[in-house]
N, C-alpha and C positions, 0 to 999 in steps of 0.2 A: 947712284942708286945703290940702297943697301940690299944684303942678301934676300931678305924677306920680301922687299918690294920687287926683286928681280924675279923671284918665284911666282908671287901673285900676278905680275906681269904676263909671265908664260900661262898660268892657268886661265887667265882671261882670254888670252889669245887663242887657247885652244877652245875655249866655250864658244867663242864667235864663230869658229872653224866648226865644230861638233853641231852647234845649234842650226848654222845656216844650212849644213849638208842635210839635216831632217826636215826642213821648211819650218823650224821654230824662229819666225823671224823677229818677233818681238823680243824674244830672250836673247837672241843674236845682238839685237840693236841695244838692249841694256848692257849687256855685257862689253859692246864696243864702246858705249858712252863711259861707263866706268874705267875703261882701260886709257881712254884719252885724258881722263881725269885723274888718273894714279899720282899719289904722292911719291916723290923720289926717295922718301925715307919713311918707314912704318912706324918709327920712333918705339921700338921694342915689341911692336904688337907681333906676336908668335901665330904662325899658321901652322895648324894640324898637318902633319905629314901624311896622314892617311887620305888626304883630298888634294894631292899633289897633280893628279891628272886623271883623265878618263881611261881606263884601261880596258882591255879585251883580252879573253884567252887566245892562244895561238891559233886553234882551229877556225874560232869568230874571225879573227883577224884575216884568215886566210881566205875565207868565204867573201868578205867584204872586198878583198883585193881582185878576187875571181871575177866578182859581179860589179866591179866597179863602172863599166861602160853602160850596162844596162840600167844601173842606178843613176848615173848621170842623165841618161834619155830620160827616164820616169821624172827626175827632180826638174828637167826643162818644163815637161807637160804640167807638173804640178805648179811650177811658178806662173804658168800660163792658165791656172785653174781649171786645167783638163783633168779632174781628178779621177774620173772613171778610168781615162785612158791610162794614167800614171800605174793605177792599181793594176789594170790589166798587163801592162808590160813587166810587172814584177811578179807575176803568177808563180813563175817557175824558179823564182830566187829564193833562198833560204838563209841567207847572211842576215846579221841583226839589223844591220842599216836599211837593208832592202824590205824586212819584213815590217820594221817601224813605219818606213815611207808608205808601203803598201795599205796597211791597216789604218794610218793617220789619213791617207788620200780617201779610203772608205769612209771613215767617219765624217770628213770635211764634206763629201757628196751627201751623205745623209742630212747635215746641217743644212746645207744648202737646199735640199728638197723640201724640208721641214718649214724652213723659214718662207719658202715660196708658197707653200701651202696654208700658212697661218693667215687667219683673218685679217684683212686690212683694217687698220686703224682708222682709217679716213671713211669708210664706208659708213652708211647709216642703214638702219632695216629697211629693205625695200618689200619683201613678203616673207611669210612663215615659210613658203615652199622653196624659194630661192635659199633662204638661210639654212633650211633643213639639208638641202641639197649640197651646199657648199660645206657644212659641217659635217657632213658624212663623208664628203671625199676628204676633208682634213682629218678626221679620225683614221679613216683608211690609210691615207700616207704614213700619218704618225705610227701605226700598227706595223706596217711594212718596215719603217724606220727602226721602230724598236728590234725586230727580228734582226736586222742588220747588225744593231748595238750588242744583241746577244752573241751573235756569230762573231764578232771582234772580240767582246768579252771572253768567249770560251777559248779562242785561240790564245789569248794571252795567259789567261790562267793555265792552259796545258804547258805552256812554256815556263810558267812559274813552277808548276809542279815538278818539271824536269830540272829545276834550278838553272834554266839557260836564259832567264830574263834578265835584262839589263835595266839601268837605271832610267833611260828615256822610254822603253817599254812600259815600266812600272808608272811613269807619268802618264801614259796613254792609257794604262789600265784605271787609274784613277779618274782620268777624264771620262772614260766610259761609265764608270760606277757612278759619276756626279750626273751624268746625263739620264742615268735609269733611276735616279732619285735614291741612290744608296750612300748617302752622305759619310757614315761612318766608315764604310768600306772604301770609299774614294779616299779618305783621309788617312787611313792606313796604308794603302798603296803609295800615296804621295810622300808620307813620311820615310817610307822606306826608299823611295826615289831619290829624295833631297838629302837622305843620310849617306846614300851609295856616290851620289855625285850632286854636288852643291850648287854648282853654277847654273842649272837650268831655271833661270829666273821665271819661266812660265809655271813650272811646278810650284814654286813657292807662292804665285800669285793665287792659282787654284787651290792651294791648300788654305790658303786665307779665307777663301769662300766656303770652305767646308767647315770653318771653325764656329761654334756657337759658344761664345763666351758666357752665356747665360747658363749653360748647362756644363761647359768645361772650364775650370779655373785656368788662367793665364798662367800661372805659376807651373801647373802641370804641362800645358803644352810647352812652355820653355824649357823643362826639363828635357821634353821628348825631342827637342830639337838642339839641344846644347852640344851635340857630339857633330854637328853638321858645319863648323868653322865659322869663318866671320861673316857668312852669308845670312846667318840666324839673326844677327843684328839689324840688317836691311828688312828681313822679314818681320821681327818683333816690332821695329819702329813702324811700319806701314800698317801693321796690324792694330797697335795700340792708338794710332791716330783715326783709323777707318773704324773701329768698334768701341772706342773709350773718349774720344776727343780730348777734352780737357781734365778727365778724371784720373789719369794714373800717371805717376811720377817717374815710372821706369823708362818714359820714351826718352829722356835726356840721357841715360847711360848707354843706350844703344845707338842714339843720334852722336854723340861725341865720338863714338868707335868710327862711323862712317864718314864724319868730319875728318877724322885724323888720317883715314885712308883716302879718302877722295875730296879735298877740300874745295875743289871747283866744281863738283859734280850738281848738275841741274836736278838730279833725282834728290840728293840729299838738300838742296835748297828748296825744293818743291814740298819735301816733308815738312820742313819748318813753316812755310807759307800755310800748307793745309792745318799745321797744328793751331797756328794763330787764328785762323778761319773757325776751327771747331772751337776755339776758347772765345770766339765772338770779338776778338781783338782785329778788328776790320782794317783799321790804317796800318798796322804793323804788316798784316798780310798783304794788304795791297802793294805796300812799297817792295816787299819781297818779290810780288808776282812781276813788277816792273823790272826788277833786277833779272827775273828769269827771261822777261822778254827781251830785253837789251843784251843779254848772254846768247840767246838763239831767237832772232826776231821771225822766223819762219817756223817755229814750233806751235803746234795747236795743242798738245797735250796740256791739260788742266785749265784750258782757256775757260770752259763752261764754270769751273769754281771761281775763276777770275770774275767773271760776268756776275755770278752770284754776290760777290762781295760789293761790286759796284751796284748792283740792285738794290741792296740793302742800306749801302750809303746815299742813295737816291742820286747818284753822280751820272746824270743823264749823259753829260758831254763827253766824258771817259769811256761810257759803255757802248755810245754811238761810235767812237773812235775804233774800241775793240771790236765791235760787230764788222765796222768797215773792212779792218785789216784781215779779220778771219774770212769773210767773203772774198776778199781778194785773193787769199791764200788758197783756198779750197772750199767751194760752196757746198760741196757734197760729202762733207764731213759731219756726222752727229754733233762734234762739239760746236761747230760754226752755227747749224740750226739752232742748237740751245743758246748760244750767245745771242743770235738775232731775236729768238722768241722772248729772251728776257729783257731785250731792248724795247720791244713792242709792249710788253707787258708794264715795264716802267712809264710808258707813255699812256697808258690805260687804253691801249688797243688789243683788248683779250682776244678777240677772234682771230687776228692776224697772229699773236702770239702762240694760240692752239695751232694754227696750221703749221707754223715751224716746227713746234714740238712733235706734231704727227709725221712731218717729213723727216725729223730726226729717226723716228721710229720704223718708218719706212726703210731707212739706211741701216738701221741696226735695232731689231725689235725687241732686244734684251738691254738697250740702253736705259738703265734705271732712272737717271735723272730725269729724261723726258717725260717718263709717266708720272713722276712725282710732281714735276712742274706744271704739267698738264692739268693733274688734279687741283693745283692751287689755282690755276687759271679759271676751271669751271667753277670753283668757289666763288671767285669774284664775280662770274657770270650768274651766280645763284642757281646752277645747274646742278643739283646736288646728286641726281641719280649719275650723271656722267662723271661727277668727280669720284663717287664711291668706285665706279667701274676703272677709272684711271689708277687710283690708289690701291685696289685690289690686284690689278695687273702689276703693279709695283712688288708689292709682297708675293705675288706669285713666282716674281723673277729672283728676288732675294728678301727671304723673310726676316732678315737682319737690318732691313732699312726703316730704321725709327722715324724717319720723316714721313713716311707713307702711313705707318700705324698712327702717328700723331695726326695727320691729315684725316685720316678715317675717325679720328677721335671728334676733331673739329666739325667734320660734316654730321655726324650723328648727334652732335650737342646742337648744332643748328636746326636739326629736325626735332628737337626736344625730345631726345631719347637717351636720357643720361646714363641708363645702365649698359646699353650698348657702348656709349661712349667711354665709359670707364674700362670696359675691358681692353677696348684699344689702346688707350692711354697708358694702362697698366704694361702693355706689351712694348711700348715705346719706353716707358720708364725702366723696365728691366734691361732694355739694350743701351740706355743711356742712363745709368743709375746716378750721375753725378751732374745731371743737367737740371737745374731747378724748375725751367720751363714745364718738362713733363710732370713733376710732381705737383706743381701749382695747377695745373690744367686738371689732373687727377682729383685733386682736393676740390677744386670748384665744382666738378662733377657730383663728387660725394655729397657736397652741400646742397646741390640743386635736387639730390634724390633724399634729401633729410637723413644723411648718415653721418652724424657729427662726429663721432668717434674715428672712423677711418679717414674722414676729412682732417681732424686734427694730426693724426700721424703722417698723412700725406704731405702737409705743410711744415710739421717740424722735419720731415726728411728732406724736402727743398731747402731748409737752412744750411743743410749739409754739403750741398752742391755749388753750383757757380754763383755768384753774388749778383746776377743780373736780376733776378725776381725776389731778392731778399725782402725788400719793403713790402711787396705784395704779400709773401708769406707769413710776415711778421703781423702784417695788418690784419690778414683774416683770423690768424691764431688768436689776437686780442680780442676781436668780436665774437668767435666762437666760445672763448671761455667766458666772455662777458654775459653771452646768451645762456651758458650753461649755469650761471651763477656763482662762478670761481673767480671773485673779483681779484683775489692775490695774483692768480696767474694771468688774469686780464692786464692788471697794473705792470705786471712784469713786462709783457709784451708791448704794451703801450709806451713803456720807458725805452725798450729797445728802439722802437720805431722813432721817438723823438731824437734818441742817440744817434740812430742811423742817418736821419736828416741833417743833423749837425755835423757829423763827420764827413758826409758826401756834399756838402754844399759847395765847396770848390770845385766838384766835378761837374756841377750843374751849369745851365746856361746863364742864369743870372743868379745874384743872391740879393737877399734883402738888404736895406740900409744897416748900417752898423750899430743902430740903436733898437734893431728888431731881433726878436729872439729866435724866429722861424726863417728857414731859407725860402725863398719864393720858388715854386716848383709848378705853378699852374693851379687854377681854382679847385680841382678835385683833389690833387694832392695837399694842397693847404688846408682844404677844408678838412681832410682827414687827419692832419696833424693837430688842428684847432680841436678836434674830437677827442684826439688822444690826450691833449692837455687839460681839456675839460674834465674828463675822466679822472685822470690823476690828481686833479685838483679836489674833486668830490673825494675820491679815495683817502687822501692824504688828510683832509679835513675830518672824514670820520675817523681816521687814525690819531686824532688830537694834535695835528701838525698845521695850523692855519697859517704860519708863515710860508711853508712849502707851497701850499696849495696856492697862496695869493702869488706867488713867483711863476708858477704854471699859467694863473689866469692873466697875469700881466704880459707873458709872452704872446698871448692870443690878441690882447688888445694892442700890445706895439706892434705885432705883425699884420694888422689891419693897414697900417700906415703904407705898406709896400703893396697892398693890393693882393687879391687872389682868395682872400678870406670872406665868406658870405656876411653880410650883415646880421642876419639870425645868429651866427656863432659868435659875433663880436657883442651883441646884445645879450646873448647868455652869459658870457663871460663878465661883462660889466654888473650884471644883475648879481652873480655869484660873488663878486668881488664886494660889493656893497653889503651883502648878506653875511659874509665872512667876517668883514670888518665890524659889522653891527653884533656880531656872534648870534645872528638869527638864522643862518642858513643851515638846515639839517639834512 
C-alpha cells in the first residue's frame, strides 16, 4: 500500500472513531464502508496535508479526557434513544465532545416530539372541532420546539464568536439553521464544517440539501469546496446525480476519482446505477442494482430506486421478488414499504399501494419518495384533491423535488387549469433543465392556453435535452409553425420528424418491410409521419420540385402495406400523386 493510501486509511479510521463517538452513525458507517473498499494504491492521487486528521487544542483535548467517563455514559443513553437523559448527564460538562453530544441529544429529542405531534397521514377529517384541537396542539408543540432550536443555535453561535467551535459543532449549527428554515446560513456553516474536517459525510449530505442549483451555479459551489480534499468528489458526484440527472458531464470527472480510490465501493457503484436511472437507461441501471444486491444481499439502501426501475420496466416478477426480499429483511423500513407499494401499484391495486406509502411516512414523515409516489397513486385513482395534498407535502419537504412539481402540473392539467399547470411545470423544468419531458409538458400547457410563442420556445428547449421526447417536440413544432403560416419552418421540422423516424427505426419494436419508406410505430405515430410526408409533398410541389413531392407520397402509399397508416391518409396520398403526375395539383 503506497504512502497516500496509508494516509487515507488512517484518516478514514479516525473518521469512524470520531463520528461514532458523537452519535453520527450514518457518517461512521459511510466512512467504514469506504475504508473496507480502499484501493491499495491511489495511483498518484495526492491528499491535501491540511486534512490529515481531526485536531483539537491542548485545553479542549484535556477537557475531553477529563470528562471521558461522563461522555461514555451519555453515549450509552444516546444509543438507547434516551436523548433527554443523555443531555441531562452532560449538563456540567464543557468539553467539545460533551457539548456536541448534549446539544445533539436535545436536537434529536425535539425532532422526535415534533414528529409525534405531526398530523397522521392515515387520518381522514373527522370533525372540524377535532382537527382544530389537533392542529392547535401541533402548533404549540412546534413553537416549543422552535424555542429549543433557538437555544441550541444561540449556544453554538456563542462558541463561534469565541472562536472555540469545532467542525462537528459547525455541522450541528448548520443542522439547526436548516431546521429553522435559514438555508443560506446553514450552507455557510456547513461549508466551514467540511473545509475544517472533510470526513463527516453527514455534513456533506446536509450541505447537498441546502444547495439550490437554480439560484447558485454548480461551478461557484465547486470552487467553494475545492479545498476540502478528495471528499469533494463524492459530494459533487452525488449532487450532480441528484439535481441534474443526465444533464451534466462533470459527473464522470468526479466519479473516476472515486473509482480510483474505492474500486469496489457500493457507494460508488450506487452512484453509477442512479445516474443510469436518471438518464432513463433502465436496463443498465437494473444490472448495476443486481450487482449491488449480490455484493451485499442484506442492504436495503437504494432498494426504492431499484423498485422504481422495475416498475417502469413493468417487470412484475422481479419486483415481486425484490418486495419479498425487502419484507424478509426488515418490514419496518421506509424503503421496504416503498418497494411493496410499487409492487401493488404495478398490480393496479392502488388502495393497497397508498396504504404502504402511508406506512412509510409513519416510519419517516420526511421520506420524500413516499409523498411523491402516493401522489401518483391518487392520480391513478382520480382523486385529484388528495394528489395535490401529497405533492404539496413533497415540495414542503424538499422544494427541489422536480417529480412533485411535475406531478402538481399534471394534476392541474387534468383539472383543466393550464395556467396553474404551467407554473408548476416551469418549476420542474428549472430543476431539470435537460429533461425534455418537463419542457414538452410545459409546451403542451402553453398550447392549451393559446400561447403559441412560449409553446414554440418550450418545445425548442426540449430538443436540447434528453432524446426521449424528441419526436413529440419536433411534431408539435411542425404543427405550430404550420398553424402560424410559416411553411418553411414547418417543412424543416416535418423533415426532421421523417429523418428521426428513419434513424430510430432500428430501436423500434418492429420495422416496416424493406420496400416501405416508413418505420412501423403504431397507428398514431404512423399517421403523424404520413401527415409529415403529405405536407412535405405539398411544400416541394409548390416550390417546383414535383419529383421530390412524388417520393414523399410514394413513402405514404408504400408504408400502407405494413399497416398503421389510416386509409384516409393513403387515399390523400394517391389523389395527390395523380394530381402531381398530371400537373393538376395546385
